[in-house]
C-alpha positions, 0 to 999 in steps of 0.5 A: 179684953176681948174684942169683936165687930157689928156683924151683919144678920142677912139672910137670918141672925144664924149667919152672924156667928159665923161671920164674926169668926171669920172676922177674927172676932172675939165677941160680936155685935148685931142688930136684931132687925133691920135697923132703918125700920119694918117688922123684925123677923121672927125668932122662931125656936128653930132659927134661935137653936140654930144662932145658938148653935153656930155661937157655940161652935165658933166659940163665940158666946157673948154677943150685943144687941144695938137697937136700930137708928130711929129711936127718939125718946126726946122726940116732941112727938108722943107716937115717935116716944111711944113706939121707941120705949115699945121697940127698945123693950122688944129688943131686950126680950128678943135679946133674952130669948136669944141670950144676949148679954146686953142691948144698948140703945141711942136716946134720940135728939132734943130739937125743938124741945128745951134741953131739960124737958128733953132729959125728962122725956128719956128718963121717962121713956127708960123708965118705961122700957123697964118695968117689970123687966126684973126677968129678963136676963138681957140687961140694957145699956145707955151709949154716950153721943158724939155731941152732934145736933141735939142729941142726948148722953153726951155729957157724964151730968147727964148721962148720971141725971137719967141713970138716977132718974130711972133708979134702976141699978141694972140700967147701964152705960156703954161708952164709945170711944169716938164719941167720947173724943168728940164731944169733948173728953180727952182719952188719947193717952193715959193721963188724960183718960185718968182723967176722962175717968175721974170726971166719969166716976164722981157722977156715975159708979165706973162699974156701970160702965158694961161694954166699950165701942172702941172706934178711932173718930175723924173728928178731933176733940170737942169737935161733936161729929160722930165719925168713926175712924180705923183703929189708931188712924184717927184723932185717938190713935194708938197712945189712946187705946194703948191707954184704953187696953191697960187701964184697970177700970176697963181692960176686962171689958169687951170692945166692938169695933163700928166700921163696915165689916168688910174693914175690920178684920186688921183694927181687930188683929192690931187690938190683939196685938196692942193686947199682948203688948201691954 
């Protein structure tokens, strides 16, 4: 397992690899555009070449892209659903230009809509995103949620339903540890993690999990709040992360820590020490 963090692209996307290297990352995650809105910066050949040269010089060949926060494939507003599809597809294409392994996305919230209909709309949206995408090297991952509000994708059966309805084997899952605990899946020790992975594998093959977001949680089991905490200082705790790092099903996946970059270096150091001790 390699460890990394979400890093800023301020000043240009080609500045991100050096920032990741300075933090001690072994892989990294970025936005390729503002997560709050606006037109994405152009990926000129010179910029892409500079980015890739920096990845190479920093020894960071593996990186991942997160879609913007305003994505909502379950919105009652048709224009927002349509623009969400367009943005996710654009991020896949931008990832393909950059050589990213995966783009992961949140799915949105079903507020004001029947839940079953909302899940159907999400599946329809993802299917549209992936239409004629076989030529893209970058693959799409769906991220599980903490279950706050009426967000889609907080349970394994719901994610399984979306995967089945889309029917594209290149569509995968990014599991967020904080979201797992907050949504009601216990991973605080080896036995509880084993039970949670068994519940997952009963509806989704574990080979569909391609990436981990490694975040401790300020929220407790089933509290349905998305509150990240430093590794070992939250409700998952060190025992939970030792369980994740030693899991045969998970230990070959990369893990991205999502706390403010200026605070993340100690988390990466701790994870590396834990990896050596397992």
